[in-house]
N, C-alpha and C positions, 0 to 999 in steps of 0.2 A: 179538510182544513189545512193540511200540510201543503197541498198543491196550491191552494189559494195564497198561502203565506209566501210561497216562493215565486209566484208570478211577477209581482212588482219588482223583486230583486233582479229577475231575468230581464225584464223590460228595461230597467234602469241600466243594467250592464250593456245591453244591446245599444241603448242610446249613447252611452259613454263611448263605446267602441266605434259607433258611426261618427260621432263627433271627432274622435281622434283620426279616423280615416280621412275625414273632410279637412282637418288641419294639415295633414301631410300632403294631401292633394293640392291644397292651396300653396304650400311651400314649394312643391315641385313646379307648379305653374309660375310662381313668382321668380324662380331661378331662370326662367326664359329671358328675363331682362338682363341677366349676366352673360347669356350665351354669346352675344356679339363680341364680348371682351375675353373670350376663353384663352386666346393666345397670351394676352397680358397677364391673365390670372395664372396660367401655367408657368410663365417666366417668374412671376412673383413667388409662387410656391417653390420653384427651384431655388431661388435666391434665399428664401427663408429657411428651406431645408438645409442649404449649405451653411447658413449662419448657425442653425441648430447643431449640425454635425461638428462645426468648429468649436462651438460651446461645449459639446460633449467630449471633445478631445482634451480640454483643459485639465480635468481631474487626472487623466493618465500622465500628462506632463508633470503635474504636481507629485504624483506617485514616484516618478522617475527621480525628481529632484530630492525628495525627502528620503527615499531609500538609499540614494547615493550619499547623502549627508549622514544618515544613520549608520552607514557602513564604516564611517570614520576614515575614509580615504584621504580627506583633507584636500581633495582636488577642487580648487575654486572654479576651474574651467567647466566642470560638470554643472555647477549651480548657475554660472553665467550663461551657459548654453541653454539650460532650461528656462531661465528668465527671458532670453532672447526668443526662444520658441513660443513662450507665453505671449510676448509682445506681438510677434508675427501673427499668431492665431487671433489675438484680440483685434488687431488692425483689419485683418481680412474679414473677420466676423462683422465689425462695424461697417465696413464698406458694403458688404452684402446686405446687412440689415438696413442701412441708410438708403441704398438704392431701392430695396423692396418697399420701404416706407414711402418714398417719393412716388413710385409706380402705384402703390396701393391707394394713395390719396387721389391720384389722377383717375384711376379706374373707379374708385368709389364715387367721385364727382360725376363721372360719365354715366354710371348706373342711376345716380340720383337724378340727373338731368333727363334720362330716358323715362323714369317714373313720372317726373313732373310733366314731361311732354304728353304722355299717355293720359294722365289724370286731368290736366288742365284742358286738353283738347276735348275730353269727355264732358267735363263740367260745362263747357261752352255749348254743348249740343244736347244736354239733358233737358227734359221738359221744365217749364216754369214751375209746375207743381213741386218738383223735387227741391228746388231752391227755396220755395216758400215754406215747405215743410221742414227743411233742415236748418235754414238760417245761415247767414253769411259767416258769423263768428264760429259756429259749430263746424261748418264745412272747412274753413281755413285751419282750425285747430286739428281736425281729423287729418287733413292733408299733410300738415307739417309734421305732426307727431307720428303719423303712420309711416311716412316715407323715411323720416329720420330713424325711427325704430327698426325698420326692415334693413336699411342700408347698414346701420350699426351692427345688427345681428349678423348680416352677411359678412361684414368685415371681420367680426370676431371669429366666426366659424371658419371662413376660408383662409384668412391670413394669420390668425393666431392659433386656433385650435389644431389645424392639420399639421403645421410645423412642430407644435408641441407634442403631438402624437408621434411624429418621427423621432424626436429627441427621446421620448419615453421608450420607444421600441429599442433604439440604440442603447440607451442607458440600462434597460433590463438585461439585454444580452451581455453587456460589459460587466454588470454587477454579478451575474451568474458566473462569468469567467473569473472575476476577482475572488469570490468566495460564495459557493452555492448556499452555505448555511446562513450567512448574513442576508443573502438575496431572499431566501424563503421566509426569513423572519420579517423582513421589511414588506414583502409582497402580501403577507398575511394582513397587514394594516391597510393595504391599498384600496380594497372595496369600500371601506368605511366612508370616506368623503363622498363617493358616488351614491351610496345608499342614503346618506343624510340629504344630499341634494335632491334625489328623487322624491323623498318624502316631502321636501319643502316646495318643490316646483308647482304643484297644483294651487297651493295657497298664494304663491307669488304671481301666478298667471291670473287668478281671479282678482287679485289686487290691481294689476295693471289694467285689466278690462274695466274695473270700477273707476279707476282714476281717469282713464281716457273718456269715459262717459261723463264724469263729473266736470272735467276741464272743458269739454265740448259745450256743456250746458252753461257753465260760468261765462265763457267768452262769447257765446251766442247772445246772452242777456247783456253783457257789457257792450257789445257792438250795437245792440238796439238802443241802449241808453245814450251812447255817444252820438248815434245818428239822430236821436230825438232830444238832443240836449236843450233845445229851446222849450220844448214841452216840459221837460223835467224842471227847468228853472222857473217856468211860468207857474208851476204848481208848488214851487219851493220844496222839491223832493230830492235835492242834492244829497243831504245828509242821509236820508232814508236809503237812496240807491247806493251810496258809498258803503253804508253799514251792511246792506244786503250782499254787496260784492265781497267785502272783507270777511263777512261771516261764512260765505261759500268758500272763499279761499282758505280760511282757517280750517274749515271742515276737511277740505282736500289735503291741506298740510298735515292735519292730524292723521289721516290715512297714510301719508308718506312717512311721518315720524314712527308710527306703529310698524310700518313696513321696514324701516331702517333698523328698528329694534329687533324685529324678527330675523332680518338678514344678518344682523350682527351676531345673534345667537347661533344661527346656522354656521356662519363663518368661524365662530369660536370653536364649535364642535369639530368642524373639519380641521382646524389648526391643531386642536388637541390630539386628533388622530395622527397628524404629521409629527407632532412633537413626541408622541408615544413611540412612533416608529423610529425616530432619530435616537431617542434615549435608549431604546432597546438595542439598536444597532451598536451604539457606543459601549453599552454594557457587555454584549456578547463579544464585540471586537476586542475589548480590553482583556477578556478572559483568553481569547485566542492568541493575542500578542504575548501575554504572560506564558502561555504554553509553547510559544515559539512557532505557532502554526500559520500566522500571517505576519507581515511586516507593518510598521507604523505607516509607511507610505501607502500601503494597500488600504488601511482603515481610513486614512485621510481622503484618498481618492473615492472610496466607497461612500463616505459621508457627503462628498461633493455631489455624487449621483443621487443620493437620497434627497438632498435639498433641491437639486435640479429636476428630479423625476416627479416629485410630489406636486410641483407647480402644474405640469401637464395633467397629472391625475386630477387635481382640483378643477382644471379647465375642462377636462373630460366629464367630471362630475357635474359641472355647470352647463354642459352642452344640452342636456334635456331641457333644463330651464330656459336656456337661450333660444332653443328651437321653439318652445312653446310661446315664449315672449314674442318671437318673430312672427308667429302665426297670428297673434293679436294685431300686430301692425299690418300684416298682410291682409287680414280680414277687413281692416279699415280701408285699405287701398282698394280692394276689390268690391267693397260696398259701393264705391264710386264707379269703378270700371264696369261693374255688372248691373248697375241701376238700369231699369227698363227704359229704353229710349222709344217712347210711344210713337214718335213722329219721325222716324228715320226716312231717308229718301228711298223711293222705290228703285229696284235694280236698274230699270230702264228710264229713270227720271230724266227729263230734258233740261238742258242748260239753255237759258234764254238771255239774250244780250239787249233786246229791245222789245217793248210792248206798246200797243196803241193806247190801251187804257180802258177797254171795255171790261166791265165787272158785272158778274151775275151771281146772285144768291138764289138758289133754286130749292124751295121746300126745306130750308135749313132748320134743323132741330138740334139743340145742344144745351148742355148744362155742365157745371163743374162737379155736380154729384148726381148720380142716377135718379135719386128720389126727388130732385128739385131742378127741373129744366128751366133754363133762362130764356131761350129762344124757342118759339113754337111755330114751325112751318113758315119761316120768313121767305117771302119772294120779293126780290128787288133787282131790277135790271137797269144798269147805268151805262150810258154811252160815253165813249172817250171824250174828254174835255168838259164833261158836265160837273157842276158843283152841286153836291147833295148835302143838305143839312140834316143831321140826325137829332131829333128832339124827343124828349120824354123824361119822365121822372127818373130819379136814381134807381138803378136796379132793373131798368126796362130792357137792357141788352145792347145799348149803343156801343160801348167800348168792347163788349164781347164780340159783336159783329166784326169789328175791326181786327180783333185778335185772330178770328177765323180767316180773314183776308190775308193776314201776314203768316198764316199757318203756324201760329203758336199752339193751336189746338185743331183737331179735326171734328167736323160735325158728326153727331150721332146718325143723323139721317140727312139726305139731300146732298148738295154739292156747292162749292164755291169755285167759280171759273174766272179766269183772266184771259181775255181775247179768245174765249171759247174753249180754253184748256183747263181742265180740273187742276187746282193748285197741288193736289196730291201727286200729279204726274210731272211736276216741275221740281227741279232742285231748289231746296229752300233758300240757299244762299243767293242764287241768281234771282229768285223771286223777290227777295227782300232788297236786293240792290235796285229794283225798279220802284220801290216804295219809300217815300220820305215821311217822317213823322215829326210833328211838333207837339209836345205835351204841355199840359198845364204847368207842370213843374219840370222844366227841362233839366236833364242830367248833363252837367259839364264835368270834365275830368281835371284833376289838379295838374294842369299843363298850361301852356301859353294860350292866349286868345286865338292866335293864328292856328295852332294845332287843333283846337276845339272846332274852329270853323271848317278846317280841312279834314275832320275826322272821317267822314264818309268818302273822301276823295284825297287820300294822303299825297298823291302825286301832283296836286294842284300847285301852281306857281304863286308866289306872293302877290302878283298883279291880279290873279283870279280870286284869291282870298279877299283882297281889298275891294274888288268890284262887287263881290257878294255882300261884303260888309256895308258898302254904300247903299246897295239896293235894299238892305234890311234896316237902314238908318242906324247901324251899330257904329259907323265911323264917327258919329256925333260925339260919343263919349270916349271911344278908343283913342282918338287923336289927342285927347286932353291928358292921357296917361303918360307918365314919364317914359315908360318903355314901350308905349304903343302896343303893337300886335304881339310883342314878346312879353307882355305882362302875364304873370301867373294868376289864375283865377281862384286858386284855393280849392279845397276839397268840395266837390259838388257845386263849384262856382260860388262859394260862400262869400268871396270878397267883392262880389258884384250884386247890384240890386236885382229884384225879380224882373223888372222891365229890361235891364241890360242883358240878363241871362236869356230872356226870351228872344231878344233881337239877335243874339249870337246863334241861338237854336234855329232861327229862321234863316240866317245867313248860311248856316251849315246845310239846311235843306235846299236852299237856292244853289249852292255850289255842287251838291250831289246831283241836281237836275233830274229828279225822278219823274216818271210818267204818271205815277199815282201818288197823291198826297193825302195824309191824314192829319187833321188839326183837331186835337183833343183838348177842348177848353183852353185854347191858346191865349186868350185875353182875359180870362175870368178873374185872375189875381192882380190885375194891373190897375193903377190909378188912371184918371181920365187922360192926362197928358201922355203917359206911356202907351195907353191903349190906342190913342190916335196915331202915334208913330208906328206901333206894331200892326195896326189894322191897315195902314197904308202899305207897309211891307208885305203883308199877306195878300193884298190885292195884286201886287206885282208877282207874288209867288204862284198864285193859282192860275195865272194866264196859260192856257194851252195844256193844262193838266186835269186829269180826273181827280176831283177833290171831294173828300168827305170831311164835313165840319161838324164836330160834336159840340153842342153848346146848350147851356142852361139859360144864358142871357139872350133872349130871342131877338133883341135889337141887332145882334151881330149876324143873324142869318136871313134877314129880310130880302137880301139880294141874291140868295141862292136860286139856282135854276129850278130846283125842286126841294121841298121840305118833306121829310119822311118822319111821321110821328109814330113812335113806338110806345106801347103800353102793355105791361104784363107779357113781354116777349113777343108781341105780335104787332104787325104793321096795321094801324087802324085808320091812318089818313095819309094821303100823298097829294101834293100840289104846291103851287106858288103861294107866297104869303097872302096876297089879296084874295086868292081863291079860297084858301082855308078860313080866312076871316069871314068871308061871305057865307061859308057853309055853316058857321056858328056851331062847330063841333068841339072836340076836346082841345084842339090847338087854340081856337078862339078863347076858350076858357083859361088857358095858360097865359095867353097874352094879357087877358084882363087881370090876372093875378100878379103881373110883373111889377106892381107898385112896390113890392118888397124886394125886387131884384133877384128873385130866385124861384125855382120851381118847387112845388110841394113834394115832399117825400112820400113814397108809397111803399 
């Protein structure tokens, strides 16, 4: 029974120890971001140590002044010299501290930028599943709070704590020299702030972890609400969403308030230890002065070191907490940097600058979850310049097939090839530069119309941008705008109509001039007039390109070179529109059901 009772305790202790080792390993790894700036950090430390040493000299100057005055010599020159010395020490200290502060901020911003560079680059390359699972709001909150927390902790440790330790060491030596009895008395109180901080640190760390998780969830939901504001308003859920958000914020604020109360109590106990040390030193010092064993100047100088030394002691006491808090932020950063990149480029991946446009899907099998495949052994061979329409009910795998072509995912079985080369053997960025995409809901950025059209080809000239705009019939509305191509479109293009956004998206694809084109429901959300303009622009866009058209409205695909019918993840029919109608198969039944303007859901 005794052994059984002790086993959980042993396992728990081992788990805690392993977690602590992991925290320190993360901290050591994170410090590599500061390594390129080690020269600046060394200079900053030198300047702050100099400022600390000058600060430590002040009590000795005060001792000299007060001892001279207490001696009753009446020599005003001694006092004036001492005051002048204090002024010089103060000016030099402020020059050193000010220079160190400037360099600290410059170094801090450089480290912050390096962390942003690493994490943002990683976020751009992580699989789509990561972003779907995390949510935009949660990712942005983690990124901001994680980096700010780590850089702040690094700043506190490197530029505040280490100089304070230098001052503490110098102060202890001088206090012992001034009077060893007073020094022993004060040092007896020194461990108390550290012990109090060590007891409080685990609670504070857990609180920070819980707060980070709460804020990530709050802003993830808030981002979703703002993105779907039309849906929120159409269901009259504004008040509900506001109250949900405010309730969540109130809950997080309650945690903060309780934390502030806890930290205040911890700080009060630490201050009480400092006050006890100071009062005890005054009491013993008064006795020693009465006995004539020390001078008044010595006691004043000693009290100056007590006040100055306990600041570093409290900083040192908070170091454990600071390091633990830093590991919370570091863990957040590395949760992004260490996220599994399922689709990294192969070491020998090829860079391609041009493709003909031949595309082959060979026995492709794939799904987003292992227990539920979306595509089942799809075979499809497309010649360069062909227009292929992909038709089928929702969930049949049309968009999934195009995601595999762009290598957002890899098939479980089979292969996807472009010009006979497996896409897994190509650099993803170079592959995607050869593919243009026009979606049902095109994403425009809160920038000018010209910048959105040139997004895939930023070096394009204004003349080239306008030529693409004319070909897409976007010039019809752009030229009526007061600022023309310099008009801002708003977030996600909200200041433009659906048809206008679609024409800009087509202009963007035209300017990119890709060899392979994907049109995913490009006209399904348009009115008749806008559809006619967009359809005309599409006819110009597809010339000479391998084109995949995903459509539910079958009237838009009748002119395709071939129509591929997908159902339950399998290709069940391939042919021209007339051929498939004559076959009287599934496609013909879909055409017959188009009186409602949509395909049946399956």
